C-alpha positions as CSV (number, residue, x, y, z in Angstrom):
1,X,-18.5,1.3,-21.6
2,X,-19.4,3.6,-18.7
3,X,-23.0,3.4,-17.7
4,X,-24.4,7.3,-17.2
5,X,-25.2,6.4,-13.9
6,X,-21.8,6.6,-13.2
7,X,-20.3,10.2,-12.8
8,X,-17.6,11.0,-14.7
9,X,-14.6,11.3,-13.7
10,X,-15.4,8.8,-9.8
11,X,-14.8,5.4,-9.6
12,X,-18.2,2.8,-9.4
13,X,-17.6,2.5,-5.6
14,X,-15.6,5.5,-3.3
15,X,-14.9,5.5,0.1
16,X,-17.4,7.9,2.2
17,X,-15.0,9.4,4.9
18,X,-16.5,11.1,8.0
19,X,-14.4,13.7,11.0
20,X,-14.9,15.6,12.9
21,X,-13.8,18.9,11.1
22,X,-13.8,17.9,7.5
23,X,-12.5,21.0,6.4
24,X,-8.9,20.1,8.3
25,X,-8.6,17.0,7.0
26,X,-9.0,18.3,3.2
27,X,-5.9,20.8,4.1
28,X,-4.3,17.5,6.0
29,X,-4.3,15.5,2.8
30,X,-3.8,17.9,0.6
31,X,-0.3,18.7,2.2
32,X,0.0,15.3,3.2
33,X,-0.7,12.8,-0.5
34,X,-1.1,15.8,-2.8
35,X,-4.6,15.1,-2.4
36,X,-7.0,17.4,-5.1
37,X,-10.1,18.6,-3.5
38,X,-13.3,18.5,-6.4
39,X,-16.0,19.6,-4.3
40,X,-16.6,21.4,-1.3
41,X,-20.2,22.5,0.4
42,X,-20.0,24.1,3.5
43,X,-22.9,25.3,5.4
44,X,-23.7,28.7,6.9
45,X,-21.4,27.8,9.9
46,X,-18.6,27.2,7.9
47,X,-18.4,23.4,8.3
48,X,-17.8,20.6,5.5
49,X,-21.4,19.3,4.9
50,X,-19.9,17.4,1.9
51,X,-16.2,17.5,0.0
52,X,-14.7,15.0,-2.8
53,X,-11.3,14.8,-3.2
54,X,-8.4,12.7,-5.2
55,X,-5.7,10.9,-5.3
56,X,-4.1,10.0,-8.2
57,X,-6.8,8.1,-9.8
58,X,-8.9,7.7,-6.6
59,X,-11.7,9.8,-5.5
60,X,-12.8,9.7,-1.9
61,X,-16.0,11.6,-0.1
62,X,-16.2,13.0,3.2
63,X,-18.4,15.0,5.3
64,X,-18.1,16.4,8.6
65,X,-19.9,14.8,11.7
66,X,-23.5,15.8,12.3
67,X,-26.1,15.5,15.2
68,X,-28.5,15.0,13.1
69,X,-27.3,11.9,11.7
70,X,-26.1,9.7,14.9
71,X,-24.8,6.9,12.5
72,X,-21.9,9.7,11.1
73,X,-19.3,9.3,13.5
74,X,-16.0,10.1,13.0
75,X,-13.2,7.5,13.8
76,X,-12.2,10.8,16.1
77,X,-15.7,10.1,18.4
78,X,-15.4,6.0,17.7
79,X,-11.6,5.7,18.6
80,X,-10.7,3.4,16.0
81,X,-11.4,2.2,12.7
82,X,-11.7,-1.5,10.6
83,X,-11.0,0.6,7.8
84,X,-7.6,1.8,7.0
85,X,-6.3,3.0,3.6
86,X,-3.8,1.7,0.9
87,X,-2.0,4.3,-1.7
88,X,0.2,2.9,-4.3
89,X,3.1,6.4,-4.9
90,X,5.6,6.6,-7.1
91,X,8.6,6.9,-4.7
92,X,7.1,6.1,-1.7
93,X,10.4,6.8,0.6
94,X,9.7,10.8,0.1
95,X,5.6,10.4,0.4
96,X,6.1,8.9,3.4
97,X,8.2,11.6,4.3
98,X,5.9,14.2,3.1
99,X,3.0,12.8,5.1
100,X,5.1,12.8,8.9
101,X,5.9,16.1,7.8
102,X,2.2,16.8,7.8
103,X,1.6,15.4,10.6
104,X,1.2,11.7,10.6
105,X,2.8,9.2,12.9
106,X,4.2,6.0,12.0
107,X,2.4,2.9,12.7
108,X,4.7,0.8,10.6
109,X,8.2,2.1,9.4
110,X,9.2,1.8,5.4
111,X,10.7,-2.0,5.0
112,X,10.9,-3.7,1.9
113,X,7.9,-6.5,1.8
114,X,7.4,-9.4,-0.9
115,X,4.8,-7.1,-2.7
116,X,7.3,-3.9,-2.7
117,X,8.0,-0.7,-0.4
118,X,5.4,-0.1,2.0
119,X,4.9,1.7,5.3
120,X,1.9,2.5,7.3
121,X,0.9,6.5,8.8
122,X,-2.2,7.7,11.4
123,X,-3.8,10.7,10.5
124,X,-4.0,13.4,12.6
125,X,-7.5,12.2,12.6
126,X,-7.2,8.6,13.3
127,X,-7.2,6.8,9.7
128,X,-4.4,4.4,9.4
129,X,-3.0,4.5,5.5
130,X,-0.3,2.5,4.0
131,X,1.6,3.5,1.0
132,X,3.3,1.1,-1.1
133,X,6.0,1.1,-4.1
134,X,4.6,-1.7,-6.0
135,X,7.3,-4.7,-7.3
136,X,7.1,-7.6,-9.2
137,X,5.1,-10.4,-7.2
138,X,6.7,-13.8,-6.3
139,X,5.1,-16.3,-7.9
């Protein structure tokens, strides 16, 4: 049973991603990964101050940079990130191409790996996403 302290439809932990322009990131993830926006809150200037989206059964939260919160810096501002995201998808070749068509760039071409067919792309905001179709793990 899920505790009532956890919002219905959400996992215990969700990545919270920060962008210079979270609205542009939402649009990219919808086009590249089929992301569904759950909530989107903007300030009076249209800047996204909080949004949530879902890819498959995974939920993500996001915001745009805000100088009021000095610790909320995007990968674009920092120049790189130690965090990378991994997505299992049903047709990795088609989904990889969809991400490229949406504006991602290849960091590692698709190839057969011991754990499945996998490859990596960098989104226009600097985050690396690994896409993979699972196959039986070797013993």
